[in-house]
C-alpha positions in Angstrom: 68.3 63.3 72.1 65.2 62.0 70.4 62.0 61.8 72.4 59.8 58.6 72.1 56.8 60.6 73.4 56.7 63.2 70.6 55.2 62.7 67.1 58.3 61.6 65.2 58.8 62.9 61.7 61.0 60.3 60.1 62.7 59.9 56.8 63.0 57.6 53.9 66.6 56.9 53.0 66.3 56.1 49.3 69.3 58.0 48.0 72.9 58.3 49.0 75.2 60.5 46.9 78.5 59.0 46.0 81.5 60.9 47.4 85.0 59.7 46.8 86.2 61.0 50.2 83.4 59.1 51.9 84.3 55.9 50.2 87.8 56.5 51.5 86.5 57.0 55.0 84.6 53.7 54.9 87.3 51.6 53.1 87.5 48.1 54.3 90.7 46.7 55.8 92.4 43.4 55.0 93.2 42.2 58.5 90.5 40.2 60.3 89.1 41.6 63.5 89.7 40.1 66.9 86.7 39.0 69.0 85.9 41.1 72.1 86.6 38.7 74.9 88.1 40.8 77.6 86.4 41.1 81.0 85.3 44.4 82.7 88.3 44.0 85.1 90.6 44.5 82.1 89.0 47.8 81.2 91.4 50.0 83.2 94.5 50.2 81.2 97.2 52.6 82.5 96.5 56.1 81.3 98.7 56.7 78.3 100.4 59.8 77.2 97.9 60.7 74.6 94.9 60.3 76.8 96.5 62.3 79.6 97.5 65.2 77.3 94.0 65.3 75.7 92.4 65.6 79.1 94.7 68.4 80.0 94.2 70.3 76.7 90.4 69.9 76.2 88.6 72.4 78.5 85.1 73.9 78.8 86.6 77.4 78.3 88.2 76.4 75.0 85.2 74.4 73.8 82.7 77.1 74.6 83.6 78.9 71.3 81.9 76.1 69.4 78.8 76.4 71.5 78.7 80.1 70.8 79.0 79.5 67.1 76.1 77.1 67.2 74.0 79.7 69.0 75.0 82.3 66.5 74.0 80.0 63.7 70.6 79.3 65.3 70.0 83.0 65.9 70.6 83.8 62.3 68.4 81.0 61.0 65.0 81.2 62.6 66.1 80.1 66.1 67.0 76.4 65.3 69.4 74.1 63.6 67.0 71.3 62.7 67.7 68.8 60.0 66.9 70.0 56.5 67.1 73.7 57.5 69.7 76.4 56.7 70.6 76.3 60.4 71.7 72.7 60.2 73.5 73.2 56.9 75.5 76.1 58.4 76.3 74.0 61.5 77.5 71.1 59.3 79.6 73.5 57.1 81.2 74.9 60.3 82.2 71.5 61.5 83.4 70.3 58.1 85.5 73.3 57.3 87.1 73.5 60.8 88.1 69.8 60.6 89.4 70.1 57.0 91.7 73.0 58.1 93.0 70.7 60.9 94.1 68.1 58.3 91.3 65.5 58.7 89.8 63.5 55.8 86.3 65.0 55.9 83.2 64.2 53.9 79.5 64.9 53.8 77.1 62.1 53.5 73.8 63.3 52.1 70.4 61.5 52.5 66.7 62.4 52.1 64.3 63.1 54.9 60.6 63.9 54.8 58.6 66.3 56.9 54.9 65.7 57.6 52.7 68.8 57.8 49.2 68.0 59.1 46.4 70.3 57.9 43.4 68.3 59.1 42.9 65.6 61.7 39.3 64.9 62.7 37.1 62.0 63.7 33.4 62.8 63.8 30.9 60.3 65.1 27.9 60.5 62.9 25.8 57.7 64.3 25.9 55.1 67.1 26.6 57.1 70.2 23.3 58.8 70.4 22.6 62.5 70.0 24.1 64.9 67.5 27.3 64.2 65.6 30.3 64.6 67.9 33.9 65.4 67.0 36.6 63.5 69.0 40.2 64.7 69.6 42.3 63.0 66.9 46.0 62.7 66.1 46.9 62.0 62.5 49.7 59.4 62.2 53.0 60.8 60.9 53.2 59.9 57.2 49.6 58.7 57.0 47.8 58.5 53.7 45.2 61.3 53.5 41.5 60.6 53.2 39.5 61.8 50.2 38.4 65.5 50.3 35.6 65.8 52.8 36.7 62.7 54.7 36.2 59.0 54.7 32.7 58.0 55.9 32.3 54.4 56.9 31.1 52.1 59.8 33.6 51.1 62.5 34.7 47.5 62.9 36.6 46.8 66.2 39.5 44.4 66.0 39.8 41.7 68.6 41.4 42.9 71.9 43.9 40.3 73.1 47.5 40.3 74.2 48.5 41.6 70.8 45.5 43.6 69.7 45.1 44.1 65.9 48.5 42.7 65.2 47.6 39.5 63.2 45.1 38.4 60.6 43.1 36.4 63.2 42.2 39.7 65.1 40.1 40.7 62.1 37.0 38.5 61.6 36.8 37.4 58.0 34.6 39.6 55.8 33.6 42.0 58.5 36.2 44.7 57.9 35.8 45.2 54.1 34.8 48.8 53.3 35.0 49.8 57.0 37.3 51.7 59.4 39.2 49.3 61.8 39.2 50.3 65.4 42.3 48.9 67.1 43.7 49.1 70.6 47.3 50.2 71.0 49.9 47.6 72.2 52.3 44.8 71.5 53.2 45.4 67.8 54.1 48.4 65.7 51.7 50.8 64.1 52.9 49.6 60.7 52.0 46.0 61.6 48.5 47.0 62.8 47.9 49.1 59.7 49.0 46.3 57.4 46.8 43.8 59.1 43.8 46.1 59.0 44.4 46.9 55.3 44.8 43.2 54.5 41.4 42.5 56.1 39.8 45.1 53.7 39.7 48.1 56.0 39.7 51.5 54.3 41.3 53.2 57.3 42.5 52.5 60.8 41.9 54.3 64.1 44.2 53.2 67.0 43.1 54.1 70.5 45.4 54.4 73.4 46.1 51.8 76.1 46.6 54.3 78.9 46.4 58.0 79.7 43.9 60.7 78.5 45.4 61.8 75.2 45.1 60.4 71.7 47.8 58.0 70.4 50.5 59.8 68.5 51.8 57.2 66.1 53.5 57.2 62.8 55.4 55.4 60.1 59.0 55.7 58.9 58.2 57.1 55.5 55.2 58.2 53.3 55.6 54.8 51.5 54.6 53.0 54.7 51.3 54.9 55.0 49.0 52.6 52.9 45.6 53.6 54.4 44.5 56.6 56.4 45.6 56.2 60.0 45.0 58.2 63.2 44.9 57.9 67.0 42.2 58.5 69.7 42.3 58.4 73.5 41.7 55.3 75.6 38.3 56.6 76.8 37.0 57.6 73.4 38.3 54.3 71.9 36.6 52.2 74.5 33.3 54.1 74.2 33.3 53.5 70.4 34.2 49.8 70.8 31.4 49.3 73.3 28.9 51.0 71.1 30.0 49.1 68.0 29.5 45.8 69.9 25.8 46.8 70.3 25.1 48.1 66.8 26.5 50.1 63.9 28.7 53.1 64.6 29.4 55.4 61.6 32.2 57.9 61.6 33.9 60.4 59.3 37.7 60.2 59.4 39.1 63.4 57.8 42.9 63.5 57.5 44.9 65.9 55.2 48.7 65.7 55.5 51.4 67.0 53.2 54.8 65.2 52.9 57.7 67.4 52.0 61.1 65.9 50.9 64.3 67.6 52.0 68.0 66.7 51.9 70.3 66.7 55.0 73.8 65.5 55.7 76.1 63.8 58.1 79.6 65.0 58.6 82.3 62.3 58.9 86.0 62.9 59.5 88.8 60.6 60.3 92.5 60.7 61.0 94.8 60.1 58.1 96.8 57.4 59.8 96.2 54.5 62.2 95.0 51.0 61.8 91.9 50.8 59.7 90.9 47.4 61.1 90.2 48.7 64.6 88.6 52.1 64.0 87.6 54.1 67.1 84.3 55.8 66.1 82.9 58.7 68.1 79.6 60.4 67.4 77.2 63.1 68.4 74.1 64.4 66.6 74.3 67.9 65.2 70.7 68.7 64.6 68.3 70.4 67.0 64.6 70.2 67.1 62.7 72.9 65.2 61.5 74.5 68.5 64.9 75.7 69.7 68.7 76.1 69.0 69.7 72.9 70.7 72.8 74.1 72.5 72.7 71.4 75.1 70.8 68.9 72.8 73.1 68.4 71.2 75.4 71.3 70.6 77.2 70.2 73.8 78.1 66.7 72.4 78.9 68.1 69.0 81.2 70.8 70.4 82.9 68.3 72.6 83.7 66.0 69.7 85.0 68.9 67.7 87.3 70.2 70.3 88.7 66.7 71.1 89.3 66.2 67.3 91.1 69.5 67.1 93.4 68.7 70.1 94.0 65.3 68.6 95.2 67.0 65.4 97.5 69.2 67.5 99.0 66.0 68.8 100.0 65.1 65.3 97.0 62.8 64.5 97.1 63.8 60.8 100.9 64.0 60.4 102.7 61.0 58.8 104.4 58.8 61.4 102.9 60.8 64.4 99.3 59.7 64.6 97.7 57.3 67.0 98.0 53.6 66.5 94.3 53.3 65.5 92.3 55.3 63.1 89.8 57.6 64.9 86.6 58.5 63.1 84.4 61.4 64.3 80.8 61.7 63.1 78.2 64.4 63.4 74.8 62.9 62.7 71.8 64.7 61.2 68.1 63.9 61.8 68.7 62.2 65.2 65.7 64.1 66.4 63.6 62.6 63.6 64.4 59.0 64.8 68.2 58.4 64.6 68.1 58.7 60.8 71.6 59.9 60.2 73.3 57.2 62.2 70.9 54.6 60.8 71.7 55.7 57.2 75.5 55.6 57.9 75.5 52.1 59.4 73.2 50.8 56.8 75.7 51.8 54.1 78.6 50.0 55.7 79.6 46.5 54.4 79.9 43.6 56.8 83.7 44.0 56.6 83.5 47.7 57.5 81.2 47.1 60.4 83.7 44.5 61.8 86.5 47.0 61.4 84.8 49.4 63.9 86.3 48.5 67.3 83.8 50.5 69.3 81.3 53.4 69.1 81.3 56.2 71.7 78.2 58.4 71.9 77.8 61.8 73.6 74.4 63.4 73.6 73.4 66.2 76.0 76.5 66.6 78.3 75.8 70.0 79.8 72.2 69.7 81.2 71.5 72.6 83.7 70.2 70.2 86.5 72.6 67.4 85.7 73.2 63.8 86.7 76.3 62.0 85.5 74.9 59.1 83.5 77.1 56.4 81.9 75.5 53.9 79.5 75.1 50.6 81.3 77.1 48.3 79.0 77.1 45.3 81.3 73.4 45.6 82.4 74.5 45.7 86.1 71.5 47.9 86.8 69.1 45.2 85.4 66.9 47.9 83.9 65.3 48.1 80.4 67.0 46.7 77.3 69.9 44.7 78.7 73.6 44.7 78.1 75.3 46.0 75.0 77.3 43.9 72.6 80.5 42.3 73.8 82.9 45.0 74.7 80.3 47.4 76.0 80.9 46.4 79.6 84.6 47.3 79.2 83.7 50.7 77.8 81.5 51.4 80.8 84.2 50.2 83.2 86.7 52.5 81.5 84.5 55.5 81.9 83.4 54.6 85.4 87.0 54.1 86.4 88.0 57.5 85.1 85.2 59.2 86.9 86.0 57.4 90.1 89.6 58.6 89.8 88.4 62.1 89.5 86.1 61.7 92.4 83.0 62.3 90.3 79.7 60.5 91.2 78.0 58.7 88.4 75.2 56.1 87.7 74.1 53.8 85.0 71.7 54.6 82.1 69.9 52.0 80.1 70.5 51.6 76.3 66.9 52.6 75.7 67.4 53.4 72.0 66.9 57.1 72.3 70.3 58.1 70.8 72.7 57.3 68.0 74.3 54.3 69.7 71.2 52.4 68.6 72.2 51.4 65.0 75.7 50.4 66.2 74.4 48.2 69.0 71.9 46.6 66.6 74.8 45.6 64.4 76.9 44.0 67.2 79.3 46.9 67.7 80.2 47.6 71.3 79.1 51.0 72.5 79.3 53.4 75.4 79.2 57.0 76.4 77.7 59.5 78.7 74.9 62.1 79.0 73.5 64.3 81.8 69.8 63.9 81.5 66.9 65.1 79.4 63.2 65.5 80.4 63.5 63.0 83.3 63.0 64.3 86.9 65.9 64.5 89.4 65.2 62.6 92.6 66.0 63.7 96.1 68.8 61.2 96.3 70.3 62.5 93.0 70.1 66.0 94.2 72.0 65.0 97.3 74.7 63.4 95.2 75.0 65.9 92.4 73.5 69.1 93.7 70.7 70.9 91.8 67.0 70.8 92.3 65.0 67.7 93.2 61.7 67.3 91.6 62.8 69.3 88.5 63.8 68.0 85.1 67.5 67.4 84.4 67.0 69.9 81.5 63.9 72.0 81.9 64.5 73.5 78.5 64.6 70.1 76.7 63.4 70.4 73.1 62.4 74.0 73.7 63.4 77.6 72.9 65.2 77.9 76.2 68.0 75.4 75.2 70.5 78.2 74.8 74.0 79.2 76.0 72.4 80.7 79.1 71.1 77.3 80.3 74.0 75.0 80.6 76.0 73.5 83.5 79.6 74.1 82.5 81.0 72.0 85.3 79.2 69.0 84.1 80.2 69.9 80.5 83.9 70.0 81.6 83.6 66.6 83.3 82.2 65.0 80.2 84.7 66.7 77.9 87.4 64.9 80.0 85.5 61.6 79.6 85.6 62.1 75.8 89.2 63.1 75.8 90.2 60.2 78.0 88.3 57.5 76.1 89.4 58.7 72.6 93.0 59.0 73.8 93.0 55.6 75.4 91.3 53.6 72.6 93.2 55.4 69.9 96.4 54.0 71.3 95.3 50.9 73.2 92.1 49.0 72.6 93.5 45.9 74.4 90.7 46.0 77.0 88.3 45.2 74.2 90.4 42.3 73.0 91.7 44.3 70.1 
């Protein structure tokens, strides 16, 4: 699961290799889709034979072998399976080859990513604060343009601080920013918008200071192409001190940024059943990449392994045999570069035609389903919790109801989780595709009430090893894993045969 608090190293998707098999996977259907008009009350269809058998056949014990394989791959490749590394390539090959042997139509989808390697990030106040020159803690923006060798020396020019500071042209007084470094407060608009507005006003660089906390802003752009002037972040206290001094007289600084941008190629793995209706595709996804700091066995080897095992058991049920498959086509996807900002799923959805998007009946996402101090979260498709981003597209409420009903039947407590954009459902929701799924928690802290409901340790993170070297086979909750495997099996088995609760 991606972390909005870390410095995100994102990618530019300017190339997609043509693969005949991939074109077949995304082939558009002739039949028109049916609008999703069912109500949540209709989201509890009788458990069909396929769903029941998948739930019985998919077990944590059987799925563990895939987790062990991912751990083995990480151990042999520098301790991680990050996008663009040999560890991820080996993980993708394992998934691809396993599914191909099971009879699926399988393809790789390649795309480019960039890594940002910061060599220098310094802001030195040369004059205006009194005393000797002083260096301030600085965070270079991801994919910033570097300054000239030795740094960029120029006066500071503070942008207007209002409800949307530094976001529009009128925040930059005419003629006063030319040849200077803009000082802008964080908030309201994106870093790209602030940078563009500062550059349009004539600024040679931009420094964004935080709106809260004690650390420098860690911002960034989606690609090197977006970094048009040198850009960096300071803390709230340092930014306010500079702004106050600049209001009284000239403050001169040296901004010294040196960042290297390295292009790499990574790949999604996409597999689908050979039969089933292609105008109501059941799409199920999990990200396969880890962060560079660890092997990513919970995040997200757990979701990846769960999808793989369900796909294999679905094949055992005849999914790829003529005349024996489910009524609807089932498409499984293992995304790359989720940890860099959902890049794999964004790339995939961006390459779909409007027709192909309409042919996707729903998207199910499973990211971190074996956290060692777990809570059973279900994405809040109907916004009944009234928290955060609101409801998902029409049909998302029914997906949530289906999962909640299944957990209720098993006597498993659960609670809602906002569609906060931190995982690969994001690009599907943005394109009007209903979505749902589960996860068991990341760096969030378990409350006393949650500990009472689910067990575990109150006051501790759901996954103390989140994005770290400790995210290994030794630090999983296999009971939570087993519960979520059942959810995947039930949802896939149900929707593969009967999407009627979604109006399909």
